[in-house]
C-alpha positions in Angstrom: 9.3 3.1 -27.9 8.1 3.5 -31.4 9.4 2.8 -34.9 11.4 -0.1 -36.2 13.6 -0.6 -33.2 10.6 -1.1 -30.8 9.3 -3.8 -33.1 12.7 -5.4 -33.3 13.4 -5.4 -29.6 10.0 -6.7 -28.6 9.8 -9.5 -31.2 10.3 -13.1 -30.1 13.5 -14.6 -31.3 11.8 -17.6 -33.1 8.5 -17.7 -35.1 6.5 -15.2 -37.1 6.3 -11.5 -36.2 3.7 -10.8 -33.5 0.5 -8.9 -34.2 -0.1 -5.4 -32.8 -1.3 -6.7 -29.4 1.0 -9.7 -29.1 4.3 -8.1 -28.1 6.2 -9.9 -25.3 4.8 -8.8 -22.0 1.8 -7.0 -23.4 -0.6 -9.3 -21.4 1.4 -8.7 -18.2 1.5 -4.9 -18.4 -1.8 -4.5 -16.6 -0.8 -7.0 -13.8 2.5 -5.1 -13.2 0.7 -1.8 -13.1 -1.9 -3.2 -10.7 0.9 -4.5 -8.4 2.6 -1.1 -8.5 -0.7 0.7 -7.5 -1.1 -1.8 -4.6 2.5 -1.2 -3.5 2.1 2.6 -3.5 -1.3 2.7 -1.8 -0.2 0.1 0.7 2.7 2.3 1.7 0.4 5.3 2.0 -2.1 3.2 4.0 0.7 2.0 6.3 2.0 5.6 6.8 -1.5 7.0 7.5 -2.2 4.1 9.8 0.9 4.9 11.8 -0.4 8.5 12.1 -3.9 7.4 13.2 -2.8 4.7 15.6 0.2 6.3 17.3 0.5 3.5 19.9 0.9 0.9 17.0 3.4 2.9 15.0 6.5 1.1 13.9 8.6 4.1 12.8 8.2 5.7 9.3 10.1 2.9 7.5 8.4 0.2 9.4 5.0 1.6 8.7 5.7 1.8 5.0 7.1 -1.7 4.9 4.1 -3.2 6.7 1.8 -1.2 4.5 3.6 -2.5 1.3 3.2 -6.1 2.4 -0.4 -5.6 3.5 -1.2 -3.7 0.3 0.2 -6.5 -2.0 -1.5 -9.3 0.0 -4.9 -7.6 0.4 -4.9 -6.2 -3.1 -4.3 -9.6 -4.6 -6.9 -11.3 -2.3 -9.4 -8.6 -3.2 -8.6 -8.9 -6.9 -9.1 -12.7 -6.8 -12.1 -12.8 -4.5 -14.4 -10.1 -5.8 -15.3 -8.3 -9.0 -14.4 -4.9 -7.5 -10.8 -6.0 -7.5 -10.7 -6.0 -11.3 -10.2 -2.3 -11.6 -8.1 0.5 -10.2 -10.6 1.2 -7.4 -10.2 -2.4 -6.1 -6.4 -2.0 -6.2 -6.5 1.3 -4.4 -8.9 0.0 -1.7 -7.1 -3.3 -1.2 -3.7 -1.6 -1.0 -4.9 1.1 1.4 -6.9 -1.1 3.7 -4.4 -3.9 3.6 -1.7 -1.5 4.6 -3.6 -0.3 7.6 -4.6 -3.9 8.7 -1.1 -5.3 8.5 0.3 -2.3 10.3 -2.3 -2.8 13.1 -1.5 -6.5 13.4 2.2 -6.0 13.5 1.8 -3.1 16.0 -0.3 -5.3 18.3 2.3 -8.0 18.2 5.1 -5.5 18.8 3.2 -4.0 21.8 2.5 -7.5 23.2 6.1 -8.5 23.0 7.4 -5.3 24.5 4.8 -5.5 27.3 6.2 -8.9 28.3 9.7 -7.7 29.0 
């Protein structure tokens, strides 16, 4: 949004008008985008992990959900633990690898529980 309405809508209700980089949510924009990248690549990692490890597959939806959870967790851990996590490459790697790892863990647990019956 540009023009006078974008300034009006993003301005805090009390206090002076914000500077050019001080709109509400401007500091969180990068964090939300990083989380979105981790979600997407986690889902992709979970889906590809299900294709690579057919015996651990949890159905298409299950693979995507496990990948999303793994992507978010691993992406945030990688971001907080290393300097590589401070850019898009870290988000992509954390999301992708986390998706595969969580899919493998959940698949092993599923197979162990099904094997006991």
